[in-house]
A tleap script that builds the chain and sets N, CA, C and O, in Angstrom:
source leaprc.protein.ff14SB
mol = sequence {
  NMET THR ALA ARG TRP PRO VAL ARG ARG PRO
  THR GLU HIE ALA ALA LEU ARG ALA VAL CYS
  ARG SER ALA ARG PRO ALA PRO SER VAL PRO
  ALA LEU MET ALA ALA LEU LEU ASP ALA ASN
  GLU ARG ARG ASP ARG GLU GLY VAL CYS LEU
  ALA ALA HIE ALA VAL VAL ARG ALA ALA ALA
  PRO SER GLU VAL GLY CGLU
}
set mol.1.N position { 26.070 -22.910 -14.916 }
set mol.1.CA position { 24.822 -22.543 -15.536 }
set mol.1.C position { 24.121 -21.590 -14.664 }
set mol.1.O position { 23.999 -21.824 -13.462 }
set mol.2.N position { 23.624 -20.460 -15.246 }
set mol.2.CA position { 22.947 -19.489 -14.519 }
set mol.2.C position { 21.480 -19.613 -14.539 }
set mol.2.O position { 20.921 -19.835 -15.613 }
set mol.3.N position { 20.762 -19.482 -13.380 }
set mol.3.CA position { 19.341 -19.571 -13.383 }
set mol.3.C position { 18.745 -18.328 -13.955 }
set mol.3.O position { 19.244 -17.218 -13.772 }
set mol.4.N position { 17.626 -18.553 -14.677 }
set mol.4.CA position { 16.930 -17.369 -15.228 }
set mol.4.C position { 16.141 -16.581 -14.081 }
set mol.4.O position { 16.053 -15.353 -14.085 }
set mol.5.N position { 15.623 -17.331 -13.182 }
set mol.5.CA position { 14.833 -16.724 -12.126 }
set mol.5.C position { 15.524 -17.030 -10.782 }
set mol.5.O position { 16.154 -18.081 -10.668 }
set mol.6.N position { 15.433 -16.156 -9.758 }
set mol.6.CA position { 15.980 -16.559 -8.472 }
set mol.6.C position { 15.321 -17.655 -7.872 }
set mol.6.O position { 14.136 -17.909 -8.091 }
set mol.7.N position { 16.100 -18.360 -7.073 }
set mol.7.CA position { 15.593 -19.578 -6.361 }
set mol.7.C position { 14.675 -19.153 -5.262 }
set mol.7.O position { 15.070 -18.361 -4.407 }
set mol.8.N position { 13.468 -19.644 -5.251 }
set mol.8.CA position { 12.455 -19.312 -4.063 }
set mol.8.C position { 12.858 -20.259 -2.901 }
set mol.8.O position { 13.093 -21.454 -3.080 }
set mol.9.N position { 12.915 -19.689 -1.793 }
set mol.9.CA position { 13.142 -20.462 -0.540 }
set mol.9.C position { 11.834 -20.732 0.137 }
set mol.9.O position { 10.880 -19.968 -0.015 }
set mol.10.N position { 11.773 -21.838 0.905 }
set mol.10.CA position { 10.493 -22.260 1.536 }
set mol.10.C position { 10.077 -21.189 2.534 }
set mol.10.O position { 8.880 -20.959 2.707 }
set mol.11.N position { 11.030 -20.520 3.204 }
set mol.11.CA position { 10.602 -19.541 4.189 }
set mol.11.C position { 10.010 -18.282 3.473 }
set mol.11.O position { 9.184 -17.577 4.053 }
set mol.12.N position { 10.421 -18.026 2.272 }
set mol.12.CA position { 9.903 -16.865 1.466 }
set mol.12.C position { 8.409 -17.176 1.119 }
set mol.12.O position { 7.555 -16.295 1.213 }
set mol.13.N position { 8.117 -18.429 0.722 }
set mol.13.CA position { 6.832 -18.798 0.454 }
set mol.13.C position { 5.857 -18.707 1.635 }
set mol.13.O position { 4.734 -18.214 1.525 }
set mol.14.N position { 6.348 -19.206 2.753 }
set mol.14.CA position { 5.550 -19.137 3.959 }
set mol.14.C position { 5.357 -17.698 4.426 }
set mol.14.O position { 4.284 -17.341 4.913 }
set mol.15.N position { 6.367 -16.893 4.285 }
set mol.15.CA position { 6.181 -15.517 4.632 }
set mol.15.C position { 5.107 -14.783 3.774 }
set mol.15.O position { 4.314 -13.986 4.274 }
set mol.16.N position { 5.131 -15.103 2.456 }
set mol.16.CA position { 4.233 -14.462 1.587 }
set mol.16.C position { 2.751 -14.927 1.884 }
set mol.16.O position { 1.792 -14.157 1.840 }
set mol.17.N position { 2.675 -16.183 2.172 }
set mol.17.CA position { 1.315 -16.660 2.615 }
set mol.17.C position { 0.773 -16.003 3.900 }
set mol.17.O position { -0.403 -15.665 4.035 }
set mol.18.N position { 1.745 -15.851 4.842 }
set mol.18.CA position { 1.356 -15.248 6.165 }
set mol.18.C position { 0.946 -13.838 5.918 }
set mol.18.O position { -0.032 -13.389 6.516 }
set mol.19.N position { 1.625 -13.106 5.078 }
set mol.19.CA position { 1.279 -11.656 4.836 }
set mol.19.C position { -0.113 -11.605 4.163 }
set mol.19.O position { -0.920 -10.721 4.451 }
set mol.20.N position { -0.359 -12.522 3.309 }
set mol.20.CA position { -1.646 -12.537 2.598 }
set mol.20.C position { -2.818 -12.758 3.591 }
set mol.20.O position { -3.911 -12.228 3.391 }
set mol.21.N position { -2.584 -13.517 4.621 }
set mol.21.CA position { -3.645 -13.817 5.567 }
set mol.21.C position { -3.766 -12.781 6.695 }
set mol.21.O position { -4.794 -12.756 7.372 }
set mol.22.N position { -2.786 -11.950 6.917 }
set mol.22.CA position { -2.859 -11.005 8.030 }
set mol.22.C position { -3.415 -9.759 7.619 }
set mol.22.O position { -3.100 -9.260 6.539 }
set mol.23.N position { -4.298 -9.170 8.478 }
set mol.23.CA position { -4.911 -7.848 8.172 }
set mol.23.C position { -4.024 -6.767 8.736 }
set mol.23.O position { -3.628 -6.843 9.899 }
set mol.24.N position { -3.707 -5.779 7.962 }
set mol.24.CA position { -2.917 -4.705 8.462 }
set mol.24.C position { -3.819 -3.409 8.676 }
set mol.24.O position { -4.601 -3.011 7.813 }
set mol.25.N position { -3.643 -2.810 9.872 }
set mol.25.CA position { -4.587 -1.614 10.096 }
set mol.25.C position { -4.193 -0.523 9.166 }
set mol.25.O position { -3.013 -0.236 8.963 }
set mol.26.N position { -5.227 0.099 8.588 }
set mol.26.CA position { -5.066 1.210 7.654 }
set mol.26.C position { -5.016 2.514 8.519 }
set mol.26.O position { -5.697 2.662 9.534 }
set mol.27.N position { -4.181 3.405 8.042 }
set mol.27.CA position { -4.140 4.722 8.690 }
set mol.27.C position { -5.529 5.444 8.692 }
set mol.27.O position { -6.380 5.179 7.842 }
set mol.28.N position { -5.711 6.315 9.624 }
set mol.28.CA position { -7.038 7.001 9.744 }
set mol.28.C position { -7.087 8.011 8.559 }
set mol.28.O position { -6.077 8.380 7.960 }
set mol.29.N position { -8.394 8.438 8.268 }
set mol.29.CA position { -8.566 9.382 7.188 }
set mol.29.C position { -7.940 10.717 7.565 }
set mol.29.O position { -7.369 11.337 6.668 }
set mol.30.N position { -7.982 11.213 8.759 }
set mol.30.CA position { -7.320 12.452 9.058 }
set mol.30.C position { -5.802 12.404 8.830 }
set mol.30.O position { -5.223 13.378 8.349 }
set mol.31.N position { -5.173 11.314 9.161 }
set mol.31.CA position { -3.732 11.191 8.966 }
set mol.31.C position { -3.442 11.168 7.482 }
set mol.31.O position { -2.502 11.822 7.032 }
set mol.32.N position { -4.235 10.424 6.701 }
set mol.32.CA position { -4.042 10.459 5.304 }
set mol.32.C position { -4.292 11.762 4.691 }
set mol.32.O position { -3.569 12.132 3.766 }
set mol.33.N position { -5.250 12.492 5.122 }
set mol.33.CA position { -5.564 13.899 4.648 }
set mol.33.C position { -4.397 14.790 4.939 }
set mol.33.O position { -4.067 15.643 4.116 }
set mol.34.N position { -3.739 14.631 6.099 }
set mol.34.CA position { -2.559 15.415 6.435 }
set mol.34.C position { -1.475 15.110 5.540 }
set mol.34.O position { -0.791 16.035 5.102 }
set mol.35.N position { -1.225 13.833 5.198 }
set mol.35.CA position { -0.207 13.431 4.220 }
set mol.35.C position { -0.487 13.986 2.844 }
set mol.35.O position { 0.435 14.367 2.124 }
set mol.36.N position { -1.759 14.034 2.472 }
set mol.36.CA position { -2.101 14.600 1.200 }
set mol.36.C position { -1.735 16.120 1.149 }
set mol.36.O position { -1.130 16.600 0.190 }
set mol.37.N position { -2.116 16.821 2.187 }
set mol.37.CA position { -1.897 18.272 2.271 }
set mol.37.C position { -0.319 18.490 2.238 }
set mol.37.O position { 0.181 19.387 1.559 }
set mol.38.N position { 0.398 17.652 2.978 }
set mol.38.CA position { 1.825 17.813 3.066 }
set mol.38.C position { 2.520 17.580 1.677 }
set mol.38.O position { 3.443 18.300 1.296 }
set mol.39.N position { 2.043 16.570 0.971 }
set mol.39.CA position { 2.610 16.220 -0.373 }
set mol.39.C position { 2.234 17.326 -1.339 }
set mol.39.O position { 3.007 17.658 -2.239 }
set mol.40.N position { 0.996 17.925 -1.151 }
set mol.40.CA position { 0.552 19.010 -2.069 }
set mol.40.C position { 1.430 20.305 -1.821 }
set mol.40.O position { 1.817 20.996 -2.763 }
set mol.41.N position { 1.711 20.583 -0.551 }
set mol.41.CA position { 2.594 21.674 -0.257 }
set mol.41.C position { 4.015 21.517 -0.765 }
set mol.41.O position { 4.663 22.488 -1.156 }
set mol.42.N position { 4.487 20.288 -0.755 }
set mol.42.CA position { 5.860 20.076 -1.241 }
set mol.42.C position { 5.916 19.812 -2.818 }
set mol.42.O position { 6.973 19.572 -3.401 }
set mol.43.N position { 4.761 19.874 -3.401 }
set mol.43.CA position { 4.625 19.739 -4.911 }
set mol.43.C position { 5.101 18.348 -5.322 }
set mol.43.O position { 5.704 18.179 -6.381 }
set mol.44.N position { 4.846 17.427 -4.537 }
set mol.44.CA position { 5.198 16.031 -4.735 }
set mol.44.C position { 4.024 15.305 -5.476 }
set mol.44.O position { 3.118 14.828 -4.793 }
set mol.45.N position { 3.996 15.201 -6.823 }
set mol.45.CA position { 2.934 14.648 -7.587 }
set mol.45.C position { 2.671 13.198 -7.260 }
set mol.45.O position { 1.516 12.800 -7.111 }
set mol.46.N position { 3.718 12.398 -7.145 }
set mol.46.CA position { 3.588 11.048 -6.821 }
set mol.46.C position { 2.980 10.827 -5.449 }
set mol.46.O position { 2.120 9.960 -5.294 }
set mol.47.N position { 3.415 11.610 -4.420 }
set mol.47.CA position { 2.871 11.587 -3.067 }
set mol.47.C position { 1.450 11.954 -3.091 }
set mol.47.O position { 0.651 11.287 -2.433 }
set mol.48.N position { 1.052 12.993 -3.815 }
set mol.48.CA position { -0.356 13.487 -3.841 }
set mol.48.C position { -1.281 12.321 -4.414 }
set mol.48.O position { -2.372 12.052 -3.911 }
set mol.49.N position { -0.745 11.659 -5.505 }
set mol.49.CA position { -1.542 10.634 -6.024 }
set mol.49.C position { -1.684 9.440 -5.108 }
set mol.49.O position { -2.772 8.874 -4.997 }
set mol.50.N position { -0.614 9.046 -4.453 }
set mol.50.CA position { -0.705 7.912 -3.528 }
set mol.50.C position { -1.569 8.274 -2.312 }
set mol.50.O position { -2.375 7.457 -1.868 }
set mol.51.N position { -1.414 9.457 -1.784 }
set mol.51.CA position { -2.261 9.819 -0.586 }
set mol.51.C position { -3.741 9.959 -0.959 }
set mol.51.O position { -4.634 9.557 -0.213 }
set mol.52.N position { -3.973 10.557 -2.168 }
set mol.52.CA position { -5.403 10.696 -2.617 }
set mol.52.C position { -6.052 9.339 -2.787 }
set mol.52.O position { -7.196 9.153 -2.372 }
set mol.53.N position { -5.366 8.400 -3.376 }
set mol.53.CA position { -5.944 7.051 -3.562 }
set mol.53.C position { -6.189 6.324 -2.129 }
set mol.53.O position { -7.190 5.652 -1.883 }
set mol.54.N position { -5.116 6.560 -1.216 }
set mol.54.CA position { -5.318 5.985 0.094 }
set mol.54.C position { -6.481 6.557 0.832 }
set mol.54.O position { -7.143 5.836 1.578 }
set mol.55.N position { -6.762 7.831 0.657 }
set mol.55.CA position { -7.854 8.468 1.314 }
set mol.55.C position { -9.162 7.860 0.722 }
set mol.55.O position { -10.080 7.528 1.471 }
set mol.56.N position { -9.228 7.734 -0.478 }
set mol.56.CA position { -10.452 7.206 -1.066 }
set mol.56.C position { -10.683 5.725 -0.597 }
set mol.56.O position { -11.807 5.354 -0.261 }
set mol.57.N position { -9.662 4.939 -0.581 }
set mol.57.CA position { -9.821 3.491 -0.110 }
set mol.57.C position { -10.191 3.474 1.312 }
set mol.57.O position { -11.006 2.647 1.720 }
set mol.58.N position { -9.619 4.374 2.127 }
set mol.58.CA position { -9.909 4.351 3.573 }
set mol.58.C position { -11.387 4.824 3.866 }
set mol.58.O position { -12.072 4.324 4.759 }
set mol.59.N position { -11.807 5.826 3.038 }
set mol.59.CA position { -13.115 6.317 3.260 }
set mol.59.C position { -14.290 5.383 2.802 }
set mol.59.O position { -15.350 5.346 3.426 }
set mol.60.N position { -14.060 4.664 1.731 }
set mol.60.CA position { -15.045 3.708 1.252 }
set mol.60.C position { -14.415 2.396 0.828 }
set mol.60.O position { -14.331 2.127 -0.370 }
set mol.61.N position { -13.985 1.597 1.729 }
set mol.61.CA position { -13.197 0.406 1.325 }
set mol.61.C position { -14.011 -0.538 0.468 }
set mol.61.O position { -13.450 -1.100 -0.472 }
set mol.62.N position { -15.226 -0.744 0.707 }
set mol.62.CA position { -16.014 -1.776 -0.004 }
set mol.62.C position { -16.427 -1.329 -1.425 }
set mol.62.O position { -16.845 -2.161 -2.230 }
set mol.63.N position { -16.315 -0.058 -1.729 }
set mol.63.CA position { -16.800 0.434 -3.029 }
set mol.63.C position { -15.693 0.643 -4.080 }
set mol.63.O position { -15.969 0.832 -5.265 }
set mol.64.N position { -14.413 0.603 -3.605 }
set mol.64.CA position { -13.324 0.950 -4.486 }
set mol.64.C position { -12.742 -0.345 -5.096 }
set mol.64.O position { -12.377 -1.280 -4.384 }
set mol.65.N position { -12.679 -0.359 -6.282 }
set mol.65.CA position { -11.970 -1.558 -7.058 }
set mol.65.C position { -12.690 -2.835 -6.901 }
set mol.65.O position { -12.105 -3.880 -7.184 }
set mol.66.N position { -13.886 -2.847 -6.483 }
set mol.66.CA position { -14.622 -4.187 -6.422 }
set mol.66.C position { -15.739 -4.213 -7.372 }
set mol.66.O position { -16.448 -5.215 -7.464 }
savepdb mol mol.pdb
quit
């Protein structure tokens, strides 16, 4: 009998909880702007979108999406 969903392992659940509790440092705004310029020069639309959103989140973290 095949399972419809993969079996979750106890270590996987613990790892997901630990990740949710840990704070990850965000890149600086200048580094994100450099990534945005680089993606724009390479004509990478997905990279431009990701970098632009990251810049906005880094510049005003309490105002975005809340």
